[in-house]
C-alpha positions as CSV (number, residue, x, y, z in Angstrom):
1,X,-48.6,124.9,49.5
2,X,-47.1,128.4,50.0
3,X,-46.8,130.7,53.4
4,X,-49.3,133.2,53.5
5,X,-48.0,136.9,54.1
6,X,-50.9,138.2,56.5
7,X,-50.0,134.6,58.4
8,X,-46.4,135.7,58.8
9,X,-47.1,139.3,59.5
10,X,-49.8,138.0,62.5
11,X,-47.2,135.9,63.8
12,X,-44.7,138.5,63.8
13,X,-47.2,141.3,65.6
14,X,-48.0,138.8,68.6
15,X,-44.2,138.1,68.8
16,X,-43.2,141.7,68.9
17,X,-46.0,142.1,71.6
18,X,-45.2,139.3,73.6
19,X,-41.6,140.1,73.7
20,X,-40.0,140.6,77.2
21,X,-36.2,141.5,77.1
22,X,-34.4,139.6,80.0
23,X,-32.9,142.5,81.8
24,X,-32.3,140.5,85.0
25,X,-34.1,143.2,87.2
26,X,-36.5,140.4,88.2
27,X,-34.0,137.8,90.0
28,X,-30.7,140.5,90.3
29,X,-30.7,143.7,91.5
30,X,-27.8,146.2,92.3
31,X,-27.3,148.2,96.2
32,X,-28.3,151.8,95.5
33,X,-27.9,153.1,99.0
34,X,-26.6,151.4,102.5
35,X,-26.5,152.3,105.9
36,X,-27.7,151.9,109.5
37,X,-29.0,148.5,109.2
38,X,-31.1,149.3,106.0
39,X,-30.3,149.0,101.8
40,X,-32.4,150.5,99.2
41,X,-32.0,147.9,95.5
42,X,-32.6,149.0,92.0
43,X,-34.3,146.0,90.5
44,X,-35.5,143.1,92.1
45,X,-39.1,143.2,90.2
46,X,-40.1,139.9,91.2
47,X,-39.5,140.5,95.3
48,X,-42.2,139.3,97.5
49,X,-42.9,141.1,100.6
50,X,-40.6,139.7,103.4
51,X,-37.9,137.2,100.8
52,X,-35.0,137.0,102.0
53,X,-32.2,138.8,99.9
54,X,-29.0,137.4,99.3
55,X,-26.4,139.9,99.6
56,X,-22.1,139.4,99.1
57,X,-20.2,138.3,101.8
58,X,-23.1,135.9,103.0
59,X,-25.3,138.6,104.3
60,X,-28.8,138.2,104.1
61,X,-32.0,141.0,104.0
62,X,-35.2,140.7,104.3
63,X,-37.7,143.0,101.6
64,X,-39.7,145.5,103.7
65,X,-40.7,148.1,101.3
66,X,-42.0,146.8,97.8
67,X,-42.0,150.2,95.9
68,X,-42.5,150.9,92.0
69,X,-38.7,151.0,90.7
70,X,-37.0,150.0,94.1
71,X,-36.8,147.5,96.9
72,X,-36.2,148.8,100.7
73,X,-34.9,145.8,102.7
74,X,-33.4,145.4,106.2
75,X,-29.8,143.8,106.7
76,X,-29.7,140.8,109.4
77,X,-25.7,141.0,110.0
78,X,-22.9,143.3,109.8
79,X,-23.9,146.3,107.2
80,X,-20.1,147.4,106.9
81,X,-19.9,144.3,104.3
82,X,-22.3,145.6,102.2
83,X,-21.4,148.4,99.6
84,X,-23.2,150.6,96.6
85,X,-23.3,148.9,93.6
86,X,-23.4,145.2,95.3
87,X,-25.4,142.8,93.4
88,X,-28.7,141.3,95.7
89,X,-29.9,137.7,94.7
90,X,-33.3,136.7,95.2
91,X,-33.8,133.6,97.2
92,X,-37.5,132.8,96.5
93,X,-38.0,131.5,100.2
94,X,-40.0,133.8,102.8
95,X,-37.8,134.6,105.8
96,X,-37.5,131.5,108.0
97,X,-36.3,129.5,110.9
98,X,-34.9,126.0,111.8
99,X,-37.5,124.6,114.5
100,X,-37.7,121.2,116.6
101,X,-36.6,119.3,119.3
102,X,-33.0,120.4,118.0
103,X,-33.0,123.6,119.6
104,X,-34.0,122.5,122.8
105,X,-31.5,123.8,125.4
106,X,-29.9,126.3,122.7
107,X,-29.3,129.5,122.4
108,X,-30.2,130.9,119.0
109,X,-30.5,134.4,117.2
110,X,-33.4,135.2,115.0
111,X,-31.8,133.9,112.2
112,X,-31.2,130.1,113.8
113,X,-28.0,130.5,113.8
114,X,-26.5,129.0,117.3
115,X,-24.6,131.5,120.0
116,X,-23.6,128.8,122.6
117,X,-20.6,127.3,121.1
118,X,-22.3,123.9,121.2
119,X,-22.0,123.4,117.4
120,X,-24.4,123.3,115.0
121,X,-28.4,122.8,115.5
122,X,-29.1,120.1,112.9
123,X,-32.7,120.6,112.7
124,X,-34.7,119.2,110.2
125,X,-37.8,121.5,109.9
126,X,-38.2,125.1,109.0
127,X,-41.3,127.5,109.8
128,X,-41.8,130.6,108.4
129,X,-41.3,133.9,110.9
130,X,-45.0,134.8,110.2
131,X,-48.0,132.7,109.1
132,X,-51.9,133.8,109.3
133,X,-52.8,133.2,113.0
134,X,-55.5,130.6,113.4
135,X,-59.0,131.7,113.1
136,X,-62.3,131.7,115.6
137,X,-63.2,127.9,114.6
138,X,-59.5,126.5,114.7
139,X,-59.4,127.4,118.5
140,X,-61.1,126.2,121.6
141,X,-61.9,128.2,124.7
142,X,-58.9,128.9,127.1
143,X,-59.8,126.6,130.0
144,X,-56.5,124.4,131.3
145,X,-54.4,126.2,133.5
146,X,-50.8,127.1,133.4
147,X,-49.5,127.8,136.6
148,X,-46.8,130.1,137.3
149,X,-46.2,129.1,140.7
150,X,-46.5,132.8,142.1
151,X,-49.7,132.7,144.7
152,X,-50.6,136.1,143.8
153,X,-50.9,135.0,140.0
154,X,-52.6,131.6,140.3
155,X,-55.1,132.9,143.0
156,X,-56.0,136.4,141.7
157,X,-55.0,136.8,137.8
158,X,-54.8,133.3,136.4
159,X,-53.2,132.5,133.4
160,X,-54.8,129.5,131.0
161,X,-52.9,127.4,128.1
162,X,-53.5,129.7,125.1
163,X,-53.9,133.2,126.9
164,X,-52.0,136.3,126.3
165,X,-50.9,137.7,129.6
166,X,-49.3,141.1,129.5
167,X,-46.5,141.9,132.4
168,X,-46.2,145.4,132.4
169,X,-44.5,148.2,134.6
170,X,-41.4,150.4,135.2
171,X,-37.8,149.2,134.6
172,X,-36.2,146.9,137.6
173,X,-40.0,145.9,139.1
174,X,-39.5,142.2,138.7
175,X,-41.0,141.8,135.1
176,X,-38.5,138.9,133.8
177,X,-38.0,137.5,137.3
178,X,-42.3,137.2,137.2
179,X,-41.7,135.0,133.4
180,X,-38.9,133.3,135.0
181,X,-40.7,132.2,138.0
182,X,-43.5,130.8,135.5
183,X,-40.8,129.0,133.4
184,X,-39.0,127.5,136.4
185,X,-42.7,126.3,137.8
186,X,-43.3,124.6,134.3
187,X,-40.4,121.7,135.0
188,X,-41.9,118.2,134.1
189,X,-45.1,119.3,133.2
190,X,-44.6,118.8,129.0
191,X,-44.6,122.6,128.5
192,X,-41.9,123.9,126.4
193,X,-40.8,127.6,127.2
194,X,-39.1,129.8,124.5
195,X,-37.7,133.2,126.1
196,X,-37.0,135.8,123.0
197,X,-34.4,138.8,124.4
198,X,-35.2,141.7,122.6
199,X,-32.6,144.7,123.0
200,X,-31.3,143.5,126.7
201,X,-27.9,143.9,127.7
202,X,-25.7,140.5,126.7
203,X,-24.6,140.4,130.5
204,X,-28.3,140.2,131.2
205,X,-29.6,137.2,129.0
206,X,-26.3,135.4,130.2
207,X,-27.6,135.8,133.9
208,X,-30.8,134.7,133.2
209,X,-29.5,131.5,130.8
210,X,-27.3,130.9,134.0
211,X,-30.4,130.9,136.3
212,X,-32.0,128.4,134.2
213,X,-28.9,126.4,133.9
214,X,-28.9,126.2,137.9
215,X,-32.8,125.3,138.0
216,X,-32.3,122.5,135.5
217,X,-34.5,124.2,133.2
218,X,-32.7,124.3,129.8
219,X,-33.5,120.9,128.9
220,X,-37.1,122.4,127.6
221,X,-36.4,125.9,127.4
222,X,-35.0,127.7,123.8
223,X,-33.5,131.2,124.1
224,X,-33.6,133.4,120.9
225,X,-31.9,136.5,121.6
226,X,-31.1,139.8,119.6
227,X,-29.5,142.1,122.6
228,X,-29.0,145.5,122.3
229,X,-25.6,145.2,120.3
230,X,-27.9,143.3,117.4
231,X,-28.7,145.3,114.7
232,X,-32.3,146.9,114.9
233,X,-33.6,144.7,112.3
234,X,-32.5,141.7,114.3
235,X,-34.5,143.0,117.1
236,X,-37.7,143.8,115.1
237,X,-37.8,140.0,113.5
238,X,-36.9,138.6,117.0
239,X,-40.3,138.1,118.5
240,X,-41.6,136.5,115.2
241,X,-38.5,134.1,115.3
242,X,-39.3,132.9,118.6
243,X,-42.8,132.5,117.8
244,X,-42.0,130.3,114.6
245,X,-40.0,128.2,117.5
246,X,-42.9,127.8,119.7
247,X,-45.3,127.0,116.9
248,X,-43.4,124.0,115.9
249,X,-44.4,122.4,119.4
250,X,-48.1,124.0,119.2
251,X,-49.2,122.5,116.0
252,X,-47.6,119.1,116.8
253,X,-50.3,118.8,119.7
254,X,-47.9,120.0,122.3
255,X,-47.7,123.0,125.0
256,X,-45.5,126.0,124.8
257,X,-45.0,129.1,126.6
258,X,-43.4,132.0,124.9
259,X,-42.3,135.2,126.9
260,X,-41.2,138.6,124.7
261,X,-38.8,140.4,127.2
262,X,-39.6,143.1,125.7
263,X,-42.2,144.3,122.9
264,X,-41.2,148.0,123.7
265,X,-37.6,147.5,122.2
266,X,-38.9,145.8,119.5
267,X,-41.5,148.8,118.7
268,X,-38.2,151.0,119.2
269,X,-36.3,149.0,116.3
270,X,-39.3,149.0,114.4
271,X,-39.9,152.8,114.4
272,X,-35.9,153.3,113.4
273,X,-36.2,150.9,110.4
274,X,-39.7,152.4,109.1
275,X,-37.7,156.0,109.7
276,X,-34.8,155.0,107.8
277,X,-36.7,153.5,104.8
278,X,-38.8,157.0,104.6
279,X,-42.0,155.6,105.8
280,X,-44.2,158.5,107.3
281,X,-44.3,158.5,110.9
282,X,-47.2,159.0,113.4
283,X,-47.7,159.4,117.1
284,X,-44.8,159.7,118.8
285,X,-42.7,159.4,115.3
286,X,-44.0,155.4,115.4
287,X,-45.5,154.2,112.2
288,X,-48.9,154.0,111.7
289,X,-48.7,150.3,111.6
290,X,-47.6,149.9,114.9
291,X,-50.6,148.2,116.0
292,X,-50.1,145.5,113.5
293,X,-46.8,144.7,114.5
294,X,-48.3,143.5,117.4
295,X,-50.9,142.5,117.1
296,X,-50.0,139.8,114.3
297,X,-48.0,138.6,116.7
298,X,-49.6,137.9,119.8
299,X,-53.0,137.0,117.6
300,X,-50.8,133.5,117.2
301,X,-50.8,132.5,121.1
302,X,-54.1,129.9,121.1
303,X,-55.5,126.9,122.0
304,X,-55.9,124.6,119.3
305,X,-59.6,122.7,118.5
306,X,-58.8,118.6,118.7
307,X,-59.1,118.3,115.2
308,X,-55.9,120.0,115.1
309,X,-54.2,118.2,118.1
310,X,-55.4,120.6,121.1
311,X,-51.8,122.0,121.3
312,X,-51.5,125.3,123.0
313,X,-49.0,128.7,122.7
314,X,-49.2,131.0,125.7
315,X,-47.7,134.4,125.5
316,X,-45.9,136.5,128.0
317,X,-45.4,139.8,126.6
318,X,-43.6,142.1,128.5
319,X,-44.1,146.3,128.6
320,X,-41.9,148.3,130.1
321,X,-43.8,152.1,131.0
322,X,-42.0,155.4,131.8
323,X,-42.8,156.6,135.3
324,X,-46.1,154.1,135.7
325,X,-47.8,155.6,132.6
326,X,-50.0,152.5,131.3
327,X,-52.2,155.1,129.4
328,X,-48.9,155.6,126.9
329,X,-49.2,154.5,123.6
330,X,-47.3,151.4,123.0
331,X,-48.6,150.0,126.3
332,X,-52.5,150.8,125.5
333,X,-51.7,149.2,122.0
334,X,-50.9,145.8,124.0
335,X,-53.1,146.5,126.4
336,X,-55.9,146.2,123.7
337,X,-54.7,143.2,122.3
338,X,-53.7,140.8,125.5
339,X,-56.5,139.1,127.3
340,X,-55.3,140.5,130.9
341,X,-52.5,142.4,132.0
342,X,-50.4,141.4,135.4
343,X,-49.3,145.5,136.6
344,X,-46.0,145.4,138.7
345,X,-45.7,149.0,141.0
346,X,-42.3,150.7,141.9
347,X,-44.1,151.8,145.3
348,X,-45.3,148.1,146.3
349,X,-41.5,146.9,144.7
350,X,-39.7,149.2,147.2
351,X,-41.6,148.9,149.8
352,X,-40.7,145.3,149.9
353,X,-43.8,143.6,148.6
354,X,-42.7,141.2,145.9
355,X,-44.3,140.2,143.2
356,X,-45.3,144.1,143.2
357,X,-49.0,143.3,142.0
358,X,-51.2,146.2,142.1
359,X,-54.2,144.3,142.3
360,X,-56.3,147.0,141.3
361,X,-55.2,147.2,137.6
362,X,-54.3,143.8,137.4
363,X,-56.9,141.4,135.3
364,X,-57.2,138.3,133.6
365,X,-60.0,138.2,131.0
366,X,-60.2,134.4,131.1
367,X,-60.6,134.5,135.0
368,X,-61.6,131.2,136.9
369,X,-61.8,129.2,133.6
370,X,-58.2,129.2,134.1
371,X,-58.3,127.8,137.3
372,X,-58.8,124.5,139.1
373,X,-61.7,124.2,140.9
374,X,-59.5,124.0,144.9
375,X,-58.0,127.3,144.0
376,X,-61.4,128.5,142.8
377,X,-63.0,127.5,145.6
378,X,-60.3,129.2,148.4
379,X,-59.1,132.1,146.0
380,X,-62.7,133.1,144.5
381,X,-62.8,136.3,146.6
382,X,-59.4,137.0,147.2
383,X,-58.9,139.6,144.7
384,X,-62.0,141.4,145.8
385,X,-60.9,141.1,149.4
386,X,-57.4,142.7,148.8
387,X,-58.9,145.7,146.7
388,X,-61.0,146.3,149.5
389,X,-58.2,146.2,152.2
390,X,-56.2,148.6,150.3
391,X,-59.0,151.2,149.9
392,X,-59.7,150.5,154.2
393,X,-55.7,151.0,154.9
394,X,-55.8,154.2,152.4
395,X,-58.5,155.7,154.7
396,X,-57.2,154.3,158.0
397,X,-54.1,156.4,157.3
398,X,-56.2,159.5,157.9
399,X,-56.3,158.4,161.6
400,X,-60.4,157.5,161.2
401,X,-62.2,155.9,164.2
402,X,-62.8,152.4,162.8
403,X,-65.6,149.8,163.9
404,X,-64.6,146.3,165.5
405,X,-65.4,145.0,161.6
406,X,-63.4,147.1,159.9
407,X,-60.1,146.7,162.5
408,X,-60.7,142.7,161.5
409,X,-60.8,143.1,157.6
410,X,-57.7,145.6,158.0
411,X,-56.0,142.7,160.6
412,X,-56.7,140.0,157.9
413,X,-56.0,142.0,154.9
414,X,-52.3,143.0,156.2
415,X,-52.2,139.2,157.0
416,X,-52.6,138.1,153.4
417,X,-50.9,140.7,152.0
418,X,-47.6,138.9,154.3
419,X,-48.6,135.8,153.1
420,X,-49.0,136.4,149.1
421,X,-45.1,137.6,149.6
422,X,-43.4,135.4,147.7
423,X,-39.1,135.1,146.8
424,X,-37.8,135.1,143.4
425,X,-37.4,131.3,142.1
426,X,-39.4,130.1,144.5
427,X,-43.0,129.0,142.6
428,X,-45.1,127.1,144.7
429,X,-47.1,124.2,143.8
430,X,-50.7,124.2,143.3
431,X,-51.9,122.6,146.2
432,X,-49.3,124.1,148.6
433,X,-50.9,127.5,147.3
434,X,-54.6,126.3,148.2
435,X,-53.6,125.1,151.5
436,X,-51.3,128.7,152.2
437,X,-54.6,130.7,151.0
438,X,-57.0,128.5,153.1
439,X,-55.5,129.0,156.1
440,X,-54.9,132.8,155.9
441,X,-59.1,132.9,154.8
442,X,-59.8,131.2,157.6
443,X,-58.3,133.2,160.2
444,X,-55.3,131.1,161.5
445,X,-53.1,133.4,160.9
446,X,-55.1,136.3,162.5
447,X,-53.5,136.1,166.1
448,X,-50.3,136.1,164.8
449,X,-47.7,139.1,164.3
450,X,-46.8,139.9,161.2
451,X,-43.3,139.0,161.1
452,X,-44.6,135.6,162.0
453,X,-46.8,134.7,159.1
454,X,-44.2,133.4,156.7
455,X,-42.9,131.2,159.5
456,X,-46.5,129.8,160.0
457,X,-46.8,129.2,156.2
458,X,-43.5,127.5,156.2
459,X,-44.4,125.5,159.0
460,X,-47.6,124.3,158.5
461,X,-46.5,122.8,154.9
462,X,-44.1,121.0,156.1
463,X,-46.5,119.9,158.8
464,X,-49.0,118.9,155.8
465,X,-46.2,117.2,153.6
466,X,-45.4,115.1,156.9
467,X,-48.3,114.3,158.4
468,X,-51.4,114.6,156.2
469,X,-49.5,114.1,152.8
470,X,-53.2,112.7,151.8
471,X,-55.2,116.0,152.2
472,X,-52.2,117.5,149.5
473,X,-52.3,114.9,146.9
474,X,-56.1,114.3,147.2
475,X,-56.3,118.4,146.3
476,X,-53.6,117.5,143.8
477,X,-54.8,114.7,141.9
478,X,-58.7,115.8,141.8
479,X,-57.7,119.5,141.4
480,X,-60.6,119.7,143.6
481,X,-61.6,121.1,147.3
482,X,-64.2,118.4,148.5
483,X,-66.0,118.9,151.8
484,X,-64.4,115.8,153.3
485,X,-60.9,117.4,152.0
486,X,-61.6,120.9,153.5
487,X,-62.9,119.1,157.0
488,X,-59.6,117.2,157.1
489,X,-57.6,120.7,155.8
490,X,-59.2,122.4,158.6
491,X,-58.2,119.8,161.3
492,X,-55.1,119.7,160.3
493,X,-54.6,123.7,160.6
494,X,-56.0,123.5,164.2
495,X,-53.5,120.7,165.1
496,X,-50.4,122.7,164.0
497,X,-52.2,125.9,165.2
498,X,-52.4,125.1,168.4
499,X,-48.8,124.1,168.9
500,X,-47.5,127.3,167.6
501,X,-50.0,129.9,169.1
């Protein structure tokens, strides 16, 4: 049987149409420009967004801009080792980080490389830095308290497991101290803590690690560090890396707390990368998608439903303001993403009220759902009372004549302010907080001079632990304040007060 000419022509035509010369553009590219932590690469037509790229000298980058004839990449290492003309290889892997229990007690960079000199991690699992946040159906309401051990927060601005609560304020107002206190209070409570340092001084990070070690907290902590001396790309990916590390515990039915310290420095690093890669600037020179930078990160905080194991990831992002301006671009962005904010004020801090929480602006949008019944019963009106006291105190400054009820309110409010002061690294258990606020609300502090309030509180708690431990145990075990317990607590307070005054 002979071969027909038209069949040969047909085969040749189809071969010519399907012919694709193997230029190598898909898998290997060439560096066109490099500098300031970014590189422009020719080729790599098959590159995926967020894919790891391998440069010579063991330097990695992440595909950031996918353009028609080039790829803009951010470099995760010493950019002086990358030169024009260097070959760049695709890895086929989206950026990821080692995760798991092997990281507990360790300090790593956002690529998962150890920084603490304790040897390799030997982690068995890895997770992508960026994943889709769980949808509404995969979540359940936030209703389980995450106690920080700070009276002012647990009683007035409660945080629940799965919540995103912003800590905001000027520099040197105690933002990091609040987050570290929360970590210290979670010792032995089955919550893994991840602290992400973004753009901090190395000495500051070392100090935080030392504090955690002194309080025996590193056993349930992981530090992800991208300090001020690290390249901007590492500071940009650090929060996502920390989130991926924490999610390993969340998606296995555990509970995790993550602190991002701080996201304003991440936004600055992202702005730097975006401008270097010629993305158009917008307000304050930030790129148009800077809101998405933080929203896709903070949306990953959640309380998963019981089908998915009921794990939780609680986020405490920190934002630094300039001169207390919460209406600036990045602060308003993050306020609108989170479930409330704790606003720390310089004036309060300098006047000795620490933690320096401004009760008027601070809010928790989860509220009483994130409190035990006992705390809710004794502190339900505390926030309102403090706000009213602040208004009245401001009014009384003008030397106005005040009636008896107003004077009593001022007297009570001043003692409650004193009671809510708390030293750093001294978190309190829930039952101690309940007893302390109960004494303040029921007038046991009213006859005292202000400088005796803290001594009275310490003495009262010692008295309860020594003579009435059953009362505190009942509050702790039941998480409620029954009428019977309330009566016993009142009697115990009266007994102590009688000997104290």
